[in-house]
ROFI-333521 format. One record per residue (C-alpha): residue in one letter; residue number from 1; x, y, z negated. Coordinates in nm, 2 decimals. Each point is the difference from the previous one (the first is absolute). Layout:
> A, NUM, X, Y, Z
...
END
This chain:
> X, 1, 3.18, -0.69, -4.39
> X, 2, -0.26, 0.26, -0.08
> X, 3, 0.22, 0.27, 0.14
> X, 4, 0.02, -0.17, 0.34
> X, 5, -0.38, -0.04, 0.00
> X, 6, -0.04, 0.38, -0.06
> X, 7, 0.24, 0.08, 0.28
> X, 8, -0.19, -0.22, 0.24
> X, 9, -0.33, 0.15, -0.10
> X, 10, 0.13, 0.35, 0.05
> X, 11, 0.17, -0.07, 0.33
> X, 12, -0.26, -0.21, 0.18
> X, 13, -0.33, 0.16, -0.08
> X, 14, -0.11, 0.33, 0.13
> X, 15, -0.32, 0.20, -0.01
> X, 16, -0.24, 0.04, 0.29
> X, 17, 0.12, 0.36, 0.04
> X, 18, 0.35, -0.13, 0.09
> X, 19, -0.11, -0.20, 0.30
> X, 20, 0.11, 0.13, 0.34
> X, 21, -0.17, -0.13, 0.31
> X, 22, 0.15, 0.05, 0.34
> X, 23, -0.23, 0.14, 0.28
> X, 24, 0.04, -0.33, 0.18
> X, 25, -0.14, -0.19, -0.29
> X, 26, -0.28, 0.25, -0.05
> X, 27, -0.10, -0.05, 0.36
> X, 28, 0.00, -0.38, -0.04
> X, 29, -0.19, 0.01, -0.33
> X, 30, -0.27, 0.24, 0.12
> X, 31, -0.02, -0.08, 0.37
> X, 32, -0.38, -0.04, -0.01
> X, 33, -0.05, 0.31, -0.21
> X, 34, 0.22, 0.27, 0.16
> X, 35, -0.16, 0.11, 0.33
> X, 36, 0.17, 0.20, 0.27
> X, 37, -0.23, 0.12, 0.28
> X, 38, 0.18, 0.06, 0.33
> X, 39, -0.10, 0.13, 0.34
> X, 40, 0.26, -0.05, 0.28
> X, 41, 0.27, -0.06, -0.26
> X, 42, -0.07, 0.32, -0.20
> X, 43, -0.12, -0.01, -0.36
> X, 44, -0.32, 0.19, -0.05
> X, 45, -0.18, 0.11, -0.31
> X, 46, -0.35, 0.11, -0.09
> X, 47, 0.09, 0.37, 0.08
> X, 48, 0.10, -0.10, 0.36
> X, 49, -0.33, -0.19, 0.04
> X, 50, -0.20, 0.30, -0.12
> X, 51, 0.18, 0.22, 0.25
> X, 52, -0.04, -0.23, 0.29
> X, 53, -0.33, -0.17, 0.01
> X, 54, 0.07, -0.12, 0.35
> X, 55, 0.22, -0.27, -0.15
> X, 56, -0.31, -0.15, -0.16
> X, 57, -0.23, 0.06, 0.29
> X, 58, 0.24, -0.16, 0.25
> X, 59, 0.03, -0.30, -0.23
> X, 60, 0.37, 0.03, -0.03
> X, 61, -0.04, -0.04, -0.37
> X, 62, -0.26, -0.16, -0.23
> X, 63, -0.07, 0.18, -0.33
> X, 64, -0.03, -0.23, -0.29
> X, 65, -0.28, 0.05, -0.25
> X, 66, 0.11, 0.27, -0.25
> X, 67, 0.08, -0.23, -0.29
> X, 68, 0.16, -0.28, 0.20
> X, 69, 0.35, -0.09, -0.10
> X, 70, 0.09, -0.27, 0.26
> X, 71, -0.04, -0.29, -0.24
> X, 72, -0.09, -0.28, 0.24
> X, 73, 0.22, -0.30, -0.07
> X, 74, 0.15, -0.16, 0.31
> X, 75, 0.26, -0.24, 0.13
> X, 76, 0.23, 0.11, 0.27
> X, 77, 0.15, 0.34, 0.10
> X, 78, -0.26, 0.12, 0.26
> X, 79, 0.28, 0.10, 0.24
> X, 80, -0.23, -0.02, 0.30
> X, 81, -0.32, 0.12, -0.17
> X, 82, -0.18, -0.34, 0.03
> X, 83, -0.24, -0.07, -0.28
> X, 84, -0.11, -0.36, -0.06
> X, 85, -0.30, -0.03, -0.24
> X, 86, -0.08, -0.34, -0.16
> X, 87, -0.25, -0.10, -0.27
> X, 88, 0.19, -0.25, -0.22
> X, 89, -0.15, -0.06, -0.34
> X, 90, 0.25, -0.27, -0.12
> X, 91, 0.33, 0.18, 0.08
> X, 92, 0.16, 0.34, -0.02
> X, 93, 0.01, 0.02, 0.38
> X, 94, -0.01, -0.34, 0.17
> X, 95, 0.07, -0.36, -0.08
> X, 96, 0.33, -0.15, 0.12
> X, 97, -0.16, -0.18, 0.29
> X, 98, -0.20, 0.31, 0.12
> X, 99, 0.30, 0.23, -0.04
> X, 100, 0.22, -0.24, 0.20
> X, 101, -0.26, -0.02, 0.27
> X, 102, -0.03, 0.38, 0.01
> X, 103, 0.38, 0.04, 0.03
> X, 104, 0.00, -0.25, 0.29
> X, 105, -0.28, 0.21, 0.17
> X, 106, 0.21, 0.31, -0.05
> X, 107, 0.32, -0.17, 0.14
> X, 108, -0.20, -0.09, 0.32
> X, 109, -0.10, 0.37, 0.03
> X, 110, 0.36, 0.12, -0.05
> X, 111, -0.08, 0.17, -0.34
> X, 112, 0.09, -0.10, -0.35
> X, 113, -0.11, 0.07, -0.36
> X, 114, 0.20, 0.32, 0.00
> X, 115, -0.22, 0.14, 0.27
> X, 116, -0.33, -0.05, -0.18
> X, 117, -0.18, 0.08, -0.32
> X, 118, -0.18, -0.31, -0.13
> X, 119, -0.29, 0.10, -0.23
> X, 120, -0.22, -0.23, -0.20
> X, 121, -0.34, 0.18, -0.03
> X, 122, -0.10, -0.23, -0.28
> X, 123, 0.27, 0.13, -0.23
> X, 124, 0.00, 0.37, 0.10
> X, 125, -0.29, 0.21, -0.13
> X, 126, 0.12, 0.30, 0.20
> X, 127, -0.02, -0.17, 0.35
> X, 128, -0.23, 0.24, 0.19
> X, 129, 0.02, 0.13, 0.35
> X, 130, 0.13, 0.35, -0.10
> X, 131, 0.25, -0.14, -0.25
> X, 132, 0.14, -0.25, 0.25
> X, 133, 0.04, 0.27, 0.26
> X, 134, 0.17, 0.24, -0.24
> X, 135, 0.24, -0.25, -0.15
> X, 136, 0.09, -0.20, 0.31
> X, 137, -0.09, 0.21, 0.31
> X, 138, -0.09, -0.32, 0.19
> X, 139, 0.02, -0.04, 0.37
> X, 140, -0.12, -0.36, -0.01
> X, 141, -0.24, -0.15, -0.26
> X, 142, -0.05, -0.38, -0.02
> X, 143, -0.27, -0.14, -0.22
> X, 144, 0.03, -0.37, -0.10
> X, 145, -0.30, -0.14, -0.19
> X, 146, -0.14, 0.34, -0.10
> X, 147, -0.26, 0.23, 0.15
> X, 148, 0.10, 0.36, 0.09
> X, 149, -0.32, 0.14, -0.15
> X, 150, 0.10, -0.14, -0.34
> X, 151, 0.28, 0.25, -0.01
> X, 152, -0.19, 0.29, 0.15
> X, 153, 0.11, -0.02, 0.36
> X, 154, -0.24, 0.20, 0.22
> X, 155, -0.01, -0.26, 0.28
> X, 156, -0.14, -0.34, 0.03
> X, 157, 0.25, -0.25, 0.15
> X, 158, -0.12, -0.33, 0.14
> X, 159, 0.25, -0.29, -0.04
> X, 160, 0.28, -0.01, 0.26
> X, 161, -0.12, 0.32, 0.17
> X, 162, 0.27, 0.27, 0.00
> X, 163, -0.15, 0.33, -0.09
> X, 164, 0.15, 0.35, 0.04
> X, 165, -0.10, 0.28, -0.23
> X, 166, 0.17, 0.32, -0.12
> X, 167, 0.33, -0.09, 0.18
> X, 168, 0.02, -0.34, -0.16
> X, 169, -0.06, -0.36, 0.11
> X, 170, -0.20, -0.24, -0.21
> X, 171, -0.03, -0.37, 0.01
> X, 172, -0.23, -0.21, -0.23
> X, 173, 0.06, -0.38, -0.03
> X, 174, -0.09, -0.28, -0.24
> X, 175, 0.23, -0.08, -0.29
> X, 176, 0.35, -0.11, 0.07
> X, 177, -0.07, -0.34, -0.16
> X, 178, -0.29, -0.06, 0.24
> X, 179, 0.20, 0.11, 0.30
> X, 180, 0.29, -0.22, -0.09
> X, 181, -0.23, -0.30, -0.02
> X, 182, -0.17, 0.05, 0.33
> X, 183, 0.17, -0.01, 0.34
> X, 184, -0.28, 0.20, 0.18
> X, 185, 0.02, 0.28, -0.26
> X, 186, 0.38, 0.02, 0.05
> X, 187, -0.06, 0.04, 0.38
> X, 188, -0.25, 0.28, -0.05
> X, 189, 0.23, 0.18, -0.24
> X, 190, 0.30, -0.04, 0.23
> X, 191, -0.18, 0.15, 0.30
> X, 192, -0.09, 0.31, -0.21
> X, 193, 0.35, 0.04, -0.15
> X, 194, 0.16, -0.03, 0.35
> X, 195, -0.21, 0.29, 0.11
> X, 196, 0.07, 0.21, -0.31
> X, 197, 0.37, -0.06, -0.02
> X, 198, 0.07, -0.03, 0.37
> X, 199, 0.17, -0.34, -0.02
END
């Protein structure tokens, strides 16, 4: 019996140096830490930025702060560069009812969770204007229940007024919980989303 136990111990346990991780698994494990900056489909590095300052001046790229590693936690895939910022103290991102309501809103706008990056500002210390731009390169930024100034946005955005700045569209609205409970708030939000998403 002891001999079998020794064989099992020798065959089933390996050291940390013996673990091989496929590139696919590395990408999945470190998707929020590994950053690839692209311009028109071409990967660029710091030396390219140094050579061509026009990329920065024309706002084709946003340079992250020097020590920034892209650590903002988010839900979704950000396929269409749409960032949704919420301030939820009780959940990692949103409660079940609020998330269901948000998904219904997205369905009405012909987008889904794969198209967006849902960020909870309450649970992300690194949520700041420059970091959000560097990690997500947003085209549309939606604020639900949070103020843009709290995360360093340089523009003030009145509720339900679409603002354009730096090639991006912004919309600020009350919390999803408040909107879901009020028919008038839903109407105001829908009018803005129709304009932003062209539905």
